[in-house]
The first five atom37 places (N, CA, C, CB, O) and aatype in JSON, in Angstrom:
{
  "aatype": [12, 0, 0, 7, 19, 14, 9, 11, 2, 12, 19, 0, 7, 9, 15, 4, 7, 10, 19, 16, 7, 3, 16, 3, 3, 3, 18, 10, 19, 10, 16, 3, 9, 5, 7, 10, 6, 3, 13, 13, 7, 3, 12, 3, 13, 11, 19, 7, 7, 16, 11, 2, 7, 9, 16, 0, 9, 5, 12, 3, 9, 11, 9, 8, 7, 10, 16, 1, 14, 9, 9, 6, 6, 0, 9, 0, 11, 16, 11, 6, 0, 1, 12, 8, 9, 10, 6, 11, 19, 12, 12, 14, 19, 9, 15, 6, 14, 1, 11, 8, 10, 15, 10, 12, 1, 10, 1, 10, 15, 15, 4, 10, 15, 9, 1, 1, 1, 10, 7, 12],
  "atom_mask": [
    [1, 1, 1, 1, 1],
    [1, 1, 1, 1, 1],
    [1, 1, 1, 1, 1],
    [1, 1, 1, 0, 1],
    [1, 1, 1, 1, 1],
    [1, 1, 1, 1, 1],
    [1, 1, 1, 1, 1],
    [1, 1, 1, 1, 1],
    [1, 1, 1, 1, 1],
    [1, 1, 1, 1, 1],
    [1, 1, 1, 1, 1],
    [1, 1, 1, 1, 1],
    [1, 1, 1, 0, 1],
    [1, 1, 1, 1, 1],
    [1, 1, 1, 1, 1],
    [1, 1, 1, 1, 1],
    [1, 1, 1, 0, 1],
    [1, 1, 1, 1, 1],
    [1, 1, 1, 1, 1],
    [1, 1, 1, 1, 1],
    [1, 1, 1, 0, 1],
    [1, 1, 1, 1, 1],
    [1, 1, 1, 1, 1],
    [1, 1, 1, 1, 1],
    [1, 1, 1, 1, 1],
    [1, 1, 1, 1, 1],
    [1, 1, 1, 1, 1],
    [1, 1, 1, 1, 1],
    [1, 1, 1, 1, 1],
    [1, 1, 1, 1, 1],
    [1, 1, 1, 1, 1],
    [1, 1, 1, 1, 1],
    [1, 1, 1, 1, 1],
    [1, 1, 1, 1, 1],
    [1, 1, 1, 0, 1],
    [1, 1, 1, 1, 1],
    [1, 1, 1, 1, 1],
    [1, 1, 1, 1, 1],
    [1, 1, 1, 1, 1],
    [1, 1, 1, 1, 1],
    [1, 1, 1, 0, 1],
    [1, 1, 1, 1, 1],
    [1, 1, 1, 1, 1],
    [1, 1, 1, 1, 1],
    [1, 1, 1, 1, 1],
    [1, 1, 1, 1, 1],
    [1, 1, 1, 1, 1],
    [1, 1, 1, 0, 1],
    [1, 1, 1, 0, 1],
    [1, 1, 1, 1, 1],
    [1, 1, 1, 1, 1],
    [1, 1, 1, 1, 1],
    [1, 1, 1, 0, 1],
    [1, 1, 1, 1, 1],
    [1, 1, 1, 1, 1],
    [1, 1, 1, 1, 1],
    [1, 1, 1, 1, 1],
    [1, 1, 1, 1, 1],
    [1, 1, 1, 1, 1],
    [1, 1, 1, 1, 1],
    [1, 1, 1, 1, 1],
    [1, 1, 1, 1, 1],
    [1, 1, 1, 1, 1],
    [1, 1, 1, 1, 1],
    [1, 1, 1, 0, 1],
    [1, 1, 1, 1, 1],
    [1, 1, 1, 1, 1],
    [1, 1, 1, 1, 1],
    [1, 1, 1, 1, 1],
    [1, 1, 1, 1, 1],
    [1, 1, 1, 1, 1],
    [1, 1, 1, 1, 1],
    [1, 1, 1, 1, 1],
    [1, 1, 1, 1, 1],
    [1, 1, 1, 1, 1],
    [1, 1, 1, 1, 1],
    [1, 1, 1, 1, 1],
    [1, 1, 1, 1, 1],
    [1, 1, 1, 1, 1],
    [1, 1, 1, 1, 1],
    [1, 1, 1, 1, 1],
    [1, 1, 1, 1, 1],
    [1, 1, 1, 1, 1],
    [1, 1, 1, 1, 1],
    [1, 1, 1, 1, 1],
    [1, 1, 1, 1, 1],
    [1, 1, 1, 1, 1],
    [1, 1, 1, 1, 1],
    [1, 1, 1, 1, 1],
    [1, 1, 1, 1, 1],
    [1, 1, 1, 1, 1],
    [1, 1, 1, 1, 1],
    [1, 1, 1, 1, 1],
    [1, 1, 1, 1, 1],
    [1, 1, 1, 1, 1],
    [1, 1, 1, 1, 1],
    [1, 1, 1, 1, 1],
    [1, 1, 1, 1, 1],
    [1, 1, 1, 1, 1],
    [1, 1, 1, 1, 1],
    [1, 1, 1, 1, 1],
    [1, 1, 1, 1, 1],
    [1, 1, 1, 1, 1],
    [1, 1, 1, 1, 1],
    [1, 1, 1, 1, 1],
    [1, 1, 1, 1, 1],
    [1, 1, 1, 1, 1],
    [1, 1, 1, 1, 1],
    [1, 1, 1, 1, 1],
    [1, 1, 1, 1, 1],
    [1, 1, 1, 1, 1],
    [1, 1, 1, 1, 1],
    [1, 1, 1, 1, 1],
    [1, 1, 1, 1, 1],
    [1, 1, 1, 1, 1],
    [1, 1, 1, 1, 1],
    [1, 1, 1, 1, 1],
    [1, 1, 1, 1, 1],
    [1, 1, 1, 0, 1],
    [1, 1, 1, 1, 1]
  ],
  "atom_positions": [
    [[61.31, 153.38, 121.98], [61.74, 152.02, 122.22], [60.67, 151.03, 121.76], [62.06, 151.81, 123.69], [60.98, 149.91, 121.35]],
    [[59.4, 151.44, 121.84], [58.33, 150.58, 121.38], [57.37, 151.32, 120.47], [57.57, 150.0, 122.56], [56.3, 150.8, 120.15]],
    [[57.73, 152.51, 120.04], [56.83, 153.33, 119.24], [57.01, 153.13, 117.74], [57.03, 154.79, 119.57], [56.35, 153.79, 116.94]],
    [[57.9, 152.25, 117.35], [58.1, 152.0, 115.94], [59.19, 152.84, 115.31], [0.0, 0.0, 0.0], [59.37, 152.82, 114.09]],
    [[59.93, 153.57, 116.12], [61.02, 154.4, 115.63], [62.33, 153.77, 116.11], [60.89, 155.88, 116.11], [62.5, 153.58, 117.31]],
    [[63.26, 153.45, 115.21], [64.52, 152.87, 115.66], [65.26, 153.84, 116.58], [65.4, 152.48, 114.45], [65.45, 155.01, 116.22]],
    [[65.67, 153.37, 117.73], [66.36, 154.22, 118.71], [67.38, 153.35, 119.44], [65.34, 154.87, 119.72], [67.13, 152.18, 119.71]],
    [[68.52, 153.93, 119.77], [69.59, 153.15, 120.41], [69.53, 153.18, 121.92], [70.92, 153.66, 119.96], [69.86, 152.19, 122.57]],
    [[69.1, 154.32, 122.5], [69.07, 154.47, 123.96], [67.73, 155.04, 124.41], [70.2, 155.38, 124.43], [67.04, 155.72, 123.65]],
    [[67.39, 154.75, 125.65], [66.18, 155.32, 126.24], [66.34, 156.83, 126.35], [65.88, 154.7, 127.62], [67.43, 157.32, 126.64]],
    [[65.26, 157.55, 126.13], [65.25, 159.0, 126.22], [64.14, 159.42, 127.17], [65.08, 159.66, 124.82], [63.02, 158.9, 127.09]],
    [[64.44, 160.36, 128.05], [63.43, 160.9, 128.96], [63.55, 162.41, 129.0], [63.59, 160.3, 130.39], [64.61, 162.97, 128.68]],
    [[62.48, 163.06, 129.38], [62.49, 164.5, 129.48], [61.85, 164.96, 130.78], [0.0, 0.0, 0.0], [61.01, 164.27, 131.35]],
    [[62.25, 166.12, 131.23], [61.75, 166.68, 132.48], [61.68, 168.2, 132.35], [62.64, 166.26, 133.69], [62.45, 168.8, 131.6]],
    [[60.77, 168.78, 133.08], [60.63, 170.24, 133.07], [60.88, 170.77, 134.47], [59.21, 170.66, 132.56], [60.47, 170.16, 135.46]],
    [[61.55, 171.9, 134.55], [61.7, 172.56, 135.85], [61.38, 174.03, 135.67], [63.13, 172.36, 136.43], [61.41, 174.57, 134.57]],
    [[61.09, 174.66, 136.79], [60.72, 176.06, 136.75], [61.47, 176.85, 137.8], [0.0, 0.0, 0.0], [62.21, 176.29, 138.6]],
    [[61.26, 178.14, 137.78], [61.97, 179.04, 138.68], [60.97, 180.05, 139.25], [63.13, 179.77, 137.94], [60.16, 180.62, 138.52]],
    [[61.05, 180.24, 140.55], [60.3, 181.29, 141.22], [61.33, 182.16, 141.93], [59.23, 180.7, 142.23], [62.11, 181.66, 142.73]],
    [[61.33, 183.46, 141.63], [62.33, 184.36, 142.21], [61.69, 185.33, 143.19], [63.05, 185.14, 141.12], [60.49, 185.59, 143.17]],
    [[62.56, 185.85, 144.07], [62.16, 186.86, 145.03], [62.75, 188.21, 144.64], [0.0, 0.0, 0.0], [62.9, 188.52, 143.46]],
    [[63.09, 188.99, 145.66], [63.57, 190.35, 145.43], [65.06, 190.44, 145.11], [63.28, 191.19, 146.62], [65.51, 191.44, 144.53]],
    [[65.85, 189.42, 145.48], [67.29, 189.46, 145.25], [67.73, 188.28, 144.4], [68.06, 189.47, 146.58], [66.96, 187.35, 144.19]],
    [[68.98, 188.33, 143.9], [69.5, 187.23, 143.09], [69.61, 185.92, 143.87], [70.86, 187.59, 142.55], [69.57, 184.84, 143.29]],
    [[69.76, 186.03, 145.2], [69.9, 184.84, 146.03], [68.56, 184.28, 146.5], [70.76, 185.14, 147.23], [68.52, 183.22, 147.12]],
    [[67.48, 184.96, 146.22], [66.15, 184.57, 146.68], [65.4, 183.91, 145.53], [65.36, 185.8, 147.22], [64.66, 184.56, 144.79]],
    [[65.6, 182.59, 145.38], [64.94, 181.87, 144.29], [64.72, 180.41, 144.69], [65.78, 181.95, 142.99], [65.33, 179.91, 145.64]],
    [[63.84, 179.76, 143.95], [63.55, 178.35, 144.16], [63.41, 177.69, 142.8], [62.25, 178.16, 145.03], [62.62, 178.14, 141.96]],
    [[64.18, 176.62, 142.57], [64.08, 175.85, 141.33], [63.2, 174.65, 141.62], [65.5, 175.41, 140.79], [63.5, 173.84, 142.5]],
    [[62.1, 174.54, 140.88], [61.12, 173.46, 141.06], [61.29, 172.45, 139.94], [59.67, 174.02, 141.09], [61.51, 172.82, 138.79]],
    [[61.17, 171.16, 140.29], [61.29, 170.1, 139.29], [59.91, 169.54, 138.98], [62.24, 168.98, 139.78], [59.04, 169.49, 139.86]],
    [[59.71, 169.11, 137.75], [58.47, 168.51, 137.28], [57.29, 169.46, 137.45], [58.19, 167.21, 138.03], [56.29, 169.13, 138.08]],
    [[57.43, 170.64, 136.88], [56.39, 171.65, 137.02], [55.17, 171.3, 136.18], [56.93, 173.01, 136.62], [55.25, 170.58, 135.18]],
    [[54.05, 171.82, 136.62], [52.8, 171.63, 135.91], [52.26, 172.99, 135.5], [51.76, 170.87, 136.78], [52.99, 173.98, 135.57]],
    [[51.05, 173.07, 135.1], [50.47, 174.28, 134.54], [50.6, 175.53, 135.38], [0.0, 0.0, 0.0], [51.02, 176.57, 134.88]],
    [[50.25, 175.46, 136.68], [50.29, 176.66, 137.52], [51.71, 177.18, 137.71], [49.68, 176.37, 138.88], [51.95, 178.38, 137.6]],
    [[52.65, 176.26, 137.99], [54.03, 176.7, 138.16], [54.58, 177.29, 136.87], [54.91, 175.53, 138.62], [55.33, 178.26, 136.89]],
    [[54.19, 176.7, 135.76], [54.64, 177.2, 134.46], [54.07, 178.6, 134.21], [54.22, 176.24, 133.31], [54.79, 179.49, 133.75]],
    [[52.81, 178.8, 134.52], [52.17, 180.09, 134.27], [52.69, 181.19, 135.19], [50.66, 179.97, 134.43], [52.99, 182.29, 134.73]],
    [[52.81, 180.9, 136.49], [53.2, 181.92, 137.46], [54.71, 182.02, 137.66], [52.54, 181.66, 138.78], [55.19, 182.99, 138.25]],
    [[55.46, 181.04, 137.2], [56.9, 181.03, 137.42], [57.65, 181.98, 136.51], [0.0, 0.0, 0.0], [57.08, 182.55, 135.58]],
    [[58.94, 182.15, 136.81], [59.79, 183.06, 136.06], [60.6, 182.36, 134.97], [60.74, 183.78, 136.99], [61.21, 183.02, 134.12]],
    [[60.59, 181.03, 134.98], [61.35, 180.28, 133.98], [60.67, 178.94, 133.76], [62.81, 180.09, 134.41], [60.14, 178.34, 134.69]],
    [[60.69, 178.48, 132.52], [60.25, 177.14, 132.14], [61.43, 176.53, 131.41], [58.93, 177.17, 131.26], [61.82, 177.02, 130.34]],
    [[62.01, 175.47, 131.96], [63.25, 174.89, 131.44], [63.02, 173.41, 131.23], [64.45, 175.13, 132.41], [62.81, 172.67, 132.19]],
    [[63.04, 172.97, 129.98], [62.81, 171.56, 129.65], [64.1, 170.95, 129.12], [61.67, 171.41, 128.62], [64.79, 171.54, 128.28]],
    [[64.41, 169.76, 129.62], [65.63, 169.06, 129.2], [65.26, 167.62, 128.86], [66.72, 169.11, 130.32], [64.58, 166.94, 129.63]],
    [[65.72, 167.16, 127.71], [65.54, 165.78, 127.31], [66.9, 165.16, 127.05], [0.0, 0.0, 0.0], [67.84, 165.84, 126.66]],
    [[66.99, 163.85, 127.26], [68.26, 163.2, 126.99], [68.3, 161.75, 127.4], [0.0, 0.0, 0.0], [67.31, 161.19, 127.89]],
    [[69.45, 161.16, 127.19], [69.71, 159.77, 127.54], [70.57, 159.72, 128.79], [70.39, 159.01, 126.36], [70.86, 160.75, 129.39]],
    [[70.97, 158.51, 129.18], [71.88, 158.39, 130.32], [73.25, 158.98, 130.0], [72.03, 156.91, 130.74], [74.02, 159.31, 130.9]],
    [[73.54, 159.11, 128.69], [74.85, 159.62, 128.27], [74.93, 161.14, 128.16], [75.2, 159.02, 126.96], [76.02, 161.7, 128.09]],
    [[73.79, 161.81, 128.15], [73.84, 163.25, 128.04], [72.55, 163.88, 127.56], [0.0, 0.0, 0.0], [71.56, 163.2, 127.31]],
    [[72.59, 165.19, 127.44], [71.44, 165.98, 127.02], [71.34, 165.96, 125.5], [71.54, 167.43, 127.55], [72.34, 166.12, 124.8]],
    [[70.14, 165.77, 124.99], [69.91, 165.8, 123.55], [69.04, 166.99, 123.13], [69.27, 164.5, 123.1], [69.02, 167.34, 121.95]],
    [[68.34, 167.6, 124.07], [67.49, 168.75, 123.73], [67.27, 169.63, 124.96], [66.13, 168.27, 123.17], [67.14, 169.14, 126.08]],
    [[67.23, 170.93, 124.71], [66.94, 171.91, 125.77], [65.99, 172.95, 125.2], [68.26, 172.58, 126.32], [66.11, 173.36, 124.04]],
    [[65.02, 173.38, 126.02], [64.12, 174.46, 125.64], [63.89, 175.3, 126.88], [62.76, 173.91, 125.05], [63.64, 174.76, 127.96]],
    [[63.97, 176.62, 126.74], [63.8, 177.5, 127.9], [63.0, 178.73, 127.52], [65.17, 177.91, 128.47], [63.2, 179.33, 126.46]],
    [[62.08, 179.11, 128.41], [61.37, 180.38, 128.34], [61.62, 181.08, 129.66], [59.83, 180.19, 128.06], [61.5, 180.47, 130.71]],
    [[61.96, 182.36, 129.61], [62.13, 183.12, 130.85], [61.31, 184.41, 130.79], [63.62, 183.44, 131.1], [61.13, 185.01, 129.73]],
    [[60.83, 184.8, 131.96], [60.03, 186.03, 132.07], [60.79, 187.13, 132.78], [58.73, 185.74, 132.81], [60.27, 188.23, 132.96]],
    [[62.02, 186.85, 133.17], [62.85, 187.85, 133.85], [63.97, 188.28, 132.91], [63.42, 187.29, 135.19], [64.12, 187.71, 131.82]],
    [[64.75, 189.26, 133.32], [65.75, 189.84, 132.42], [67.02, 189.01, 132.29], [66.11, 191.2, 132.9], [67.82, 189.27, 131.39]],
    [[67.25, 188.05, 133.14], [68.45, 187.24, 133.03], [68.51, 186.2, 134.14], [0.0, 0.0, 0.0], [67.74, 186.24, 135.09]],
    [[69.44, 185.28, 133.99], [69.63, 184.22, 134.97], [71.07, 184.25, 135.46], [69.28, 182.84, 134.38], [71.99, 184.57, 134.7]],
    [[71.26, 183.93, 136.73], [72.61, 183.84, 137.27], [73.17, 182.45, 137.0], [72.63, 184.15, 138.8], [72.42, 181.5, 136.74]],
    [[74.47, 182.33, 137.06], [75.11, 181.03, 136.85], [74.64, 179.98, 137.86], [76.63, 181.18, 136.93], [74.37, 178.85, 137.47]],
    [[74.52, 180.33, 139.17], [74.02, 179.32, 140.12], [72.62, 178.8, 139.79], [74.02, 179.9, 141.51], [72.34, 177.63, 140.01]],
    [[71.75, 179.66, 139.26], [70.4, 179.21, 138.89], [70.48, 178.21, 137.75], [69.51, 180.41, 138.49], [69.83, 177.17, 137.8]],
    [[71.27, 178.51, 136.74], [71.4, 177.61, 135.59], [72.04, 176.28, 136.02], [72.25, 178.27, 134.48], [71.58, 175.22, 135.61]],
    [[73.08, 176.35, 136.84], [73.74, 175.12, 137.3], [72.78, 174.25, 138.11], [74.97, 175.45, 138.15], [72.75, 173.03, 137.95]],
    [[71.98, 174.89, 138.98], [71.02, 174.12, 139.78], [69.94, 173.51, 138.9], [70.38, 175.02, 140.85], [69.54, 172.36, 139.12]],
    [[69.46, 174.25, 137.92], [68.43, 173.73, 137.02], [68.95, 172.53, 136.24], [67.95, 174.84, 136.06], [68.24, 171.53, 136.1]],
    [[70.17, 172.62, 135.72], [70.74, 171.5, 134.97], [70.95, 170.29, 135.89], [72.07, 171.9, 134.32], [70.67, 169.16, 135.49]],
    [[71.44, 170.52, 137.1], [71.66, 169.42, 138.04], [70.34, 168.75, 138.43], [72.38, 169.93, 139.31], [70.26, 167.53, 138.47]],
    [[69.32, 169.54, 138.7], [68.02, 168.97, 139.1], [67.36, 168.21, 137.95], [67.09, 170.07, 139.59], [66.76, 167.16, 138.17]],
    [[67.47, 168.74, 136.73], [66.88, 168.02, 135.61], [67.65, 166.73, 135.3], [66.83, 168.91, 134.37], [67.05, 165.74, 134.86]],
    [[68.95, 166.74, 135.53], [69.72, 165.5, 135.32], [69.3, 164.45, 136.34], [71.23, 165.77, 135.42], [69.08, 163.29, 135.99]],
    [[69.2, 164.84, 137.59], [68.78, 163.91, 138.65], [67.4, 163.34, 138.33], [68.78, 164.61, 140.03], [67.19, 162.13, 138.46]],
    [[66.47, 164.18, 137.92], [65.12, 163.72, 137.61], [65.11, 162.83, 136.37], [64.19, 164.92, 137.39], [64.41, 161.82, 136.34]],
    [[65.89, 163.19, 135.35], [65.97, 162.39, 134.13], [66.52, 161.0, 134.41], [66.85, 163.1, 133.09], [66.01, 160.01, 133.9]],
    [[67.56, 160.94, 135.24], [68.14, 159.63, 135.6], [67.13, 158.79, 136.38], [69.43, 159.83, 136.42], [67.05, 157.57, 136.19]],
    [[66.37, 159.44, 137.26], [65.35, 158.71, 138.03], [64.3, 158.13, 137.07], [64.66, 159.66, 139.06], [63.93, 156.96, 137.2]],
    [[63.84, 158.92, 136.12], [62.85, 158.44, 135.16], [63.41, 157.27, 134.35], [62.4, 159.57, 134.22], [62.74, 156.25, 134.18]],
    [[64.63, 157.42, 133.86], [65.23, 156.37, 133.04], [65.44, 155.08, 133.83], [66.56, 156.84, 132.47], [65.09, 154.0, 133.36]],
    [[66.02, 155.19, 135.03], [66.42, 154.01, 135.8], [65.28, 153.38, 136.59], [67.52, 154.37, 136.74], [65.2, 152.15, 136.68]],
    [[64.41, 154.18, 137.17], [63.38, 153.65, 138.08], [62.01, 153.47, 137.43], [63.24, 154.55, 139.27], [61.21, 152.66, 137.88]],
    [[61.74, 154.24, 136.38], [60.42, 154.17, 135.75], [60.46, 153.4, 134.44], [59.88, 155.58, 135.52], [59.69, 152.47, 134.23]],
    [[61.38, 153.79, 133.54], [61.4, 153.17, 132.22], [62.11, 151.82, 132.17], [62.05, 154.11, 131.26], [61.59, 150.87, 131.6]],
    [[63.29, 151.73, 132.77], [64.11, 150.52, 132.69], [63.35, 149.26, 133.17], [65.38, 150.7, 133.52], [63.45, 148.23, 132.51]],
    [[62.61, 149.32, 134.28], [61.9, 148.1, 134.69], [60.82, 147.66, 133.71], [61.27, 148.32, 136.04], [60.45, 146.49, 133.69]],
    [[60.31, 148.57, 132.9], [59.22, 148.26, 131.98], [59.75, 147.8, 130.62], [58.32, 149.46, 131.8], [59.29, 146.8, 130.08]],
    [[60.7, 148.54, 130.07], [61.29, 148.18, 128.77], [62.76, 148.59, 128.8], [60.52, 148.88, 127.58], [63.08, 149.78, 128.75]],
    [[63.64, 147.63, 128.87], [65.06, 147.91, 129.08], [65.86, 148.06, 127.79], [65.66, 146.82, 129.9], [67.0, 148.53, 127.81]],
    [[65.28, 147.66, 126.66], [65.99, 147.8, 125.4], [64.97, 147.99, 124.27], [66.89, 146.56, 125.13], [63.8, 147.64, 124.43]],
    [[65.42, 148.54, 123.15], [64.49, 148.74, 122.03], [63.96, 147.4, 121.53], [65.19, 149.5, 120.88], [64.63, 146.37, 121.6]],
    [[62.76, 147.43, 121.02], [62.19, 146.23, 120.43], [63.05, 145.79, 119.25], [60.72, 146.46, 119.98], [63.59, 146.62, 118.52]],
    [[63.16, 144.5, 119.08], [64.0, 143.95, 118.0], [63.4, 144.24, 116.62], [64.17, 142.44, 118.19], [64.13, 144.45, 115.66]],
    [[62.06, 144.23, 116.54], [61.4, 144.42, 115.26], [60.52, 145.66, 115.33], [60.56, 143.17, 114.89], [59.9, 145.95, 116.35]],
    [[60.48, 146.38, 114.22], [59.63, 147.56, 114.14], [58.17, 147.14, 113.97], [60.07, 148.47, 112.98], [57.87, 146.13, 113.34]],
    [[57.28, 147.92, 114.53], [55.85, 147.65, 114.46], [55.36, 147.75, 113.02], [55.08, 148.63, 115.35], [55.85, 148.56, 112.24]],
    [[54.39, 146.92, 112.68], [53.77, 147.03, 111.36], [52.93, 148.3, 111.25], [52.91, 145.79, 111.08], [52.61, 148.73, 110.15]],
    [[52.59, 148.89, 112.38], [51.76, 150.09, 112.4], [52.59, 151.38, 112.34], [50.9, 150.1, 113.66], [52.02, 152.47, 112.39]],
    [[53.89, 151.27, 112.24], [54.76, 152.46, 112.24], [54.53, 153.3, 111.0], [56.22, 152.05, 112.34], [54.01, 152.82, 109.99]],
    [[54.93, 154.55, 111.07], [54.89, 155.42, 109.91], [55.95, 154.98, 108.91], [55.09, 156.89, 110.31], [57.02, 154.51, 109.3]],
    [[55.65, 155.14, 107.65], [56.62, 154.78, 106.62], [56.78, 155.95, 105.66], [56.19, 153.5, 105.87], [55.83, 156.7, 105.42]],
    [[57.95, 156.09, 105.13], [58.22, 157.09, 104.1], [58.52, 156.37, 102.8], [59.38, 158.03, 104.51], [59.22, 155.36, 102.79]],
    [[58.01, 156.88, 101.74], [58.36, 156.33, 100.44], [58.58, 157.49, 99.48], [57.25, 155.35, 99.9], [58.08, 158.59, 99.7]],
    [[59.31, 157.24, 98.45], [59.58, 158.29, 97.47], [59.42, 157.71, 96.09], [61.0, 158.89, 97.66], [59.49, 156.5, 95.87]],
    [[59.19, 158.61, 95.15], [59.09, 158.17, 93.77], [59.76, 159.2, 92.88], [57.6, 157.95, 93.35], [59.89, 160.37, 93.26]],
    [[60.16, 158.78, 91.75], [60.81, 159.65, 90.78], [59.75, 160.56, 90.16], [61.55, 158.83, 89.68], [58.74, 160.08, 89.64]],
    [[59.98, 161.84, 90.21], [58.97, 162.77, 89.69], [59.01, 162.84, 88.17], [59.16, 164.16, 90.28], [60.02, 162.5, 87.55]],
    [[57.92, 163.28, 87.59], [57.83, 163.43, 86.13], [58.84, 164.45, 85.64], [56.41, 163.84, 85.71], [59.43, 164.27, 84.57]],
    [[59.06, 165.52, 86.4], [60.04, 166.53, 85.99], [61.41, 165.91, 85.77], [60.14, 167.63, 87.03], [62.1, 166.23, 84.8]],
    [[61.77, 165.03, 86.65], [63.08, 164.41, 86.53], [63.15, 163.55, 85.26], [63.39, 163.56, 87.77], [64.16, 163.53, 84.56]],
    [[62.07, 162.84, 85.0], [62.05, 161.99, 83.81], [62.12, 162.81, 82.54], [60.8, 161.12, 83.8], [62.71, 162.36, 81.55]],
    [[61.53, 163.99, 82.54], [61.52, 164.82, 81.34], [62.77, 165.7, 81.24], [60.27, 165.7, 81.32], [62.93, 166.46, 80.28]],
    [[63.64, 165.6, 82.22], [64.89, 166.37, 82.19], [64.72, 167.82, 82.57], [0.0, 0.0, 0.0], [65.53, 168.65, 82.16]],
    [[63.72, 168.16, 83.32], [63.48, 169.55, 83.72], [64.3, 169.94, 84.92], [62.02, 169.77, 84.03], [64.21, 171.08, 85.38]]
  ]
}
């Protein structure tokens, strides 16, 4: 929104993790995990997106599989956290993209190569 990249909607990301016990019903989904939870946990699940939906997902798991309730809870918790970040943290600071791009932004330029000019 202010980084010099044209964007239409605010985007936020959140990470959650999983700690499991001995049975499928013995688990805890943690939101906003940090280094220790990531290292010792059984899952690292990152979700990015806008208020309209998810735009990116990344997951690492250390166990053999996940149950549907675990996945549903992880998606629900990351959505709740993402909405909190967008509405309570980002919106009060910058509610819309800047009208003009920064002069310091990255730029791409292209030129016609010599091969093309020589018909190669």
